[in-house]
KOLMAR-794463 format. One record per atom (N, C-alpha, C): residue number from 0; atom name; x negated, y negated, z. Coordinates in steps of 0.05 Angstrom, whole numbers. Atoms other than C-alpha are relative to their C-alpha. Layout:
# residues N
+-----+------+--------+--------+--------+
: pos : site :   east :  north :     up :
+-----+------+--------+--------+--------+
: NUM :   CA :      X :      Y :      Z :
...
+-----+------+--------+--------+--------+
# end
This chain:
# residues 62
+-----+------+--------+--------+--------+
: pos : site :   east :  north :     up :
+-----+------+--------+--------+--------+
:   0 :    N :    -13 :     -9 :    -27 :
:   0 :   CA :  -3535 :  -1302 :    124 :
:   0 :    C :    -19 :      2 :     20 :
:   1 :    N :     14 :      0 :    -21 :
:   1 :   CA :  -3547 :  -1309 :    187 :
:   1 :    C :      6 :     18 :     31 :
:   2 :    N :     -3 :    -30 :    -20 :
:   2 :   CA :  -3550 :  -1263 :    252 :
:   2 :    C :     27 :     -3 :      5 :
:   3 :    N :    -30 :     -2 :     -9 :
:   3 :   CA :  -3480 :  -1285 :    270 :
:   3 :    C :     24 :     11 :    -17 :
:   4 :    N :    -11 :    -15 :     17 :
:   4 :   CA :  -3451 :  -1268 :    205 :
:   4 :    C :     -6 :     27 :     -3 :
:   5 :    N :     17 :    -25 :     -3 :
:   5 :   CA :  -3493 :  -1202 :    200 :
:   5 :    C :     17 :     17 :     16 :
:   6 :    N :    -21 :    -19 :    -28 :
:   6 :   CA :  -3461 :  -1177 :    273 :
:   6 :    C :     31 :      4 :     -6 :
:   7 :    N :    -32 :     -1 :      8 :
:   7 :   CA :  -3384 :  -1200 :    258 :
:   7 :    C :      0 :     15 :    -24 :
:   8 :    N :     -6 :    -15 :     23 :
:   8 :   CA :  -3397 :  -1165 :    189 :
:   8 :    C :     -7 :     31 :     11 :
:   9 :    N :      6 :    -18 :    -11 :
:   9 :   CA :  -3425 :  -1102 :    227 :
:   9 :    C :     25 :      2 :     15 :
:  10 :    N :    -27 :      0 :    -17 :
:  10 :   CA :  -3359 :  -1106 :    276 :
:  10 :    C :     13 :     14 :    -17 :
:  11 :    N :    -24 :    -16 :     15 :
:  11 :   CA :  -3317 :  -1104 :    220 :
:  11 :    C :     -7 :     25 :    -16 :
:  12 :    N :      1 :    -31 :     10 :
:  12 :   CA :  -3346 :  -1044 :    187 :
:  12 :    C :     -6 :     19 :     16 :
:  13 :    N :      1 :    -20 :    -24 :
:  13 :   CA :  -3350 :  -1010 :    252 :
:  13 :    C :     42 :      3 :     -6 :
:  14 :    N :    -30 :      4 :     -2 :
:  14 :   CA :  -3274 :  -1020 :    256 :
:  14 :    C :     17 :     14 :    -28 :
:  15 :    N :     -8 :    -15 :     20 :
:  15 :   CA :  -3264 :   -999 :    185 :
:  15 :    C :     -5 :     31 :      4 :
:  16 :    N :     12 :    -24 :    -10 :
:  16 :   CA :  -3299 :   -935 :    203 :
:  16 :    C :     15 :     16 :     13 :
:  17 :    N :    -18 :    -10 :    -31 :
:  17 :   CA :  -3254 :   -927 :    264 :
:  17 :    C :     23 :      2 :    -14 :
:  18 :    N :    -28 :     -5 :     10 :
:  18 :   CA :  -3198 :   -934 :    220 :
:  18 :    C :      4 :     29 :    -16 :
:  19 :    N :      5 :    -23 :     16 :
:  19 :   CA :  -3214 :   -867 :    184 :
:  19 :    C :     -4 :     19 :     16 :
:  20 :    N :     14 :    -24 :    -16 :
:  20 :   CA :  -3249 :   -825 :    234 :
:  20 :    C :     28 :     -2 :     18 :
:  21 :    N :    -12 :     -8 :    -31 :
:  21 :   CA :  -3205 :   -842 :    301 :
:  21 :    C :     29 :     15 :    -15 :
:  22 :    N :    -32 :    -22 :      0 :
:  22 :   CA :  -3132 :   -811 :    261 :
:  22 :    C :     -7 :     23 :     -7 :
:  23 :    N :     19 :    -30 :     14 :
:  23 :   CA :  -3170 :   -753 :    220 :
:  23 :    C :     -9 :     21 :     18 :
:  24 :    N :     12 :    -15 :    -11 :
:  24 :   CA :  -3200 :   -729 :    279 :
:  24 :    C :      9 :      2 :     32 :
:  25 :    N :    -12 :      1 :    -15 :
:  25 :   CA :  -3181 :   -749 :    342 :
:  25 :    C :     30 :     -3 :      4 :
:  26 :    N :    -23 :     -6 :     -4 :
:  26 :   CA :  -3108 :   -761 :    330 :
:  26 :    C :      6 :     26 :    -24 :
:  27 :    N :    -10 :    -15 :     29 :
:  27 :   CA :  -3103 :   -701 :    277 :
:  27 :    C :     20 :     22 :     12 :
:  28 :    N :    -11 :    -14 :    -20 :
:  28 :   CA :  -3060 :   -662 :    335 :
:  28 :    C :     28 :    -13 :      7 :
:  29 :    N :    -18 :     21 :     -6 :
:  29 :   CA :  -3012 :   -720 :    336 :
:  29 :    C :     19 :     -1 :    -28 :
:  30 :    N :    -22 :      6 :     26 :
:  30 :   CA :  -2948 :   -702 :    294 :
:  30 :    C :     18 :    -20 :      0 :
:  31 :    N :    -11 :     19 :      2 :
:  31 :   CA :  -2917 :   -767 :    299 :
:  31 :    C :    -20 :    -23 :    -19 :
:  32 :    N :      6 :     16 :      8 :
:  32 :   CA :  -2923 :   -824 :    256 :
:  32 :    C :    -14 :    -30 :     11 :
:  33 :    N :     15 :     31 :    -17 :
:  33 :   CA :  -2941 :   -880 :    308 :
:  33 :    C :    -18 :     10 :      7 :
:  34 :    N :     26 :      7 :     -8 :
:  34 :   CA :  -2999 :   -847 :    329 :
:  34 :    C :    -26 :    -13 :    -10 :
:  35 :    N :     11 :     16 :     19 :
:  35 :   CA :  -3034 :   -867 :    276 :
:  35 :    C :     -5 :    -36 :     -6 :
:  36 :    N :     -9 :     19 :      0 :
:  36 :   CA :  -2999 :   -929 :    262 :
:  36 :    C :    -12 :    -18 :     23 :
:  37 :    N :     13 :     27 :    -26 :
:  37 :   CA :  -3013 :   -958 :    340 :
:  37 :    C :    -28 :     -7 :    -11 :
:  38 :    N :     28 :     -2 :      6 :
:  38 :   CA :  -3085 :   -945 :    322 :
:  38 :    C :     -3 :    -17 :    -12 :
:  39 :    N :      9 :     25 :     35 :
:  39 :   CA :  -3092 :   -984 :    250 :
:  39 :    C :     21 :    -23 :     18 :
:  40 :    N :     -9 :     28 :    -22 :
:  40 :   CA :  -3045 :  -1035 :    300 :
:  40 :    C :    -23 :    -13 :      6 :
:  41 :    N :     19 :      7 :    -20 :
:  41 :   CA :  -3098 :  -1049 :    343 :
:  41 :    C :    -22 :     -6 :     -9 :
:  42 :    N :     38 :     10 :      4 :
:  42 :   CA :  -3166 :  -1046 :    300 :
:  42 :    C :     20 :    -21 :    -21 :
:  43 :    N :     -3 :     19 :     24 :
:  43 :   CA :  -3122 :  -1096 :    243 :
:  43 :    C :      0 :    -23 :     25 :
:  44 :    N :      4 :     15 :     -5 :
:  44 :   CA :  -3121 :  -1138 :    298 :
:  44 :    C :    -17 :    -15 :     10 :
:  45 :    N :     24 :     13 :     -5 :
:  45 :   CA :  -3180 :  -1144 :    330 :
:  45 :    C :    -22 :     -2 :    -31 :
:  46 :    N :      5 :      4 :     18 :
:  46 :   CA :  -3212 :  -1144 :    259 :
:  46 :    C :     12 :    -25 :    -12 :
:  47 :    N :     -7 :     29 :     15 :
:  47 :   CA :  -3168 :  -1211 :    240 :
:  47 :    C :    -20 :    -21 :     33 :
:  48 :    N :     15 :     13 :    -21 :
:  48 :   CA :  -3198 :  -1234 :    311 :
:  48 :    C :    -39 :    -11 :     -7 :
:  49 :    N :     31 :     -4 :      3 :
:  49 :   CA :  -3272 :  -1214 :    290 :
:  49 :    C :      0 :    -21 :    -24 :
:  50 :    N :     -3 :     14 :     22 :
:  50 :   CA :  -3257 :  -1248 :    223 :
:  50 :    C :      2 :    -32 :      4 :
:  51 :    N :     -9 :     32 :     -3 :
:  51 :   CA :  -3232 :  -1312 :    256 :
:  51 :    C :    -22 :     -9 :     10 :
:  52 :    N :     22 :     17 :    -14 :
:  52 :   CA :  -3301 :  -1320 :    294 :
:  52 :    C :    -15 :     -2 :    -25 :
:  53 :    N :      4 :      7 :     21 :
:  53 :   CA :  -3331 :  -1301 :    228 :
:  53 :    C :     -4 :    -26 :    -20 :
:  54 :    N :      0 :     28 :      8 :
:  54 :   CA :  -3311 :  -1362 :    194 :
:  54 :    C :      3 :    -23 :     14 :
:  55 :    N :     -3 :     19 :     -8 :
:  55 :   CA :  -3303 :  -1407 :    240 :
:  55 :    C :    -23 :    -25 :     -5 :
:  56 :    N :     21 :     18 :      3 :
:  56 :   CA :  -3374 :  -1440 :    234 :
:  56 :    C :      1 :    -12 :    -31 :
:  57 :    N :      7 :      8 :     26 :
:  57 :   CA :  -3364 :  -1441 :    153 :
:  57 :    C :      4 :    -22 :    -10 :
:  58 :    N :     -4 :     37 :     15 :
:  58 :   CA :  -3336 :  -1517 :    148 :
:  58 :    C :    -24 :     -9 :      9 :
:  59 :    N :     23 :     20 :     -4 :
:  59 :   CA :  -3396 :  -1545 :    182 :
:  59 :    C :    -33 :      0 :    -17 :
:  60 :    N :     22 :      1 :     13 :
:  60 :   CA :  -3445 :  -1515 :    135 :
:  60 :    C :      0 :     -9 :    -29 :
:  61 :    N :      8 :     11 :     21 :
:  61 :   CA :  -3460 :  -1556 :     78 :
:  61 :    C :    -28 :    -13 :    -18 :
+-----+------+--------+--------+--------+
# end
């Protein structure tokens, strides 16, 4: 595992943690379900982009 893979893995781990922390702390007073859904949708898109950058170089390694 090289430095780039560790970096993107750490980014994904931080995104997963934020997916729990933000809705249950900062958005706990929001009574509508779409407050958390918006955060989870944004974090999911960021995770997809991070996974793209993480797996881009995998085909070059042999």
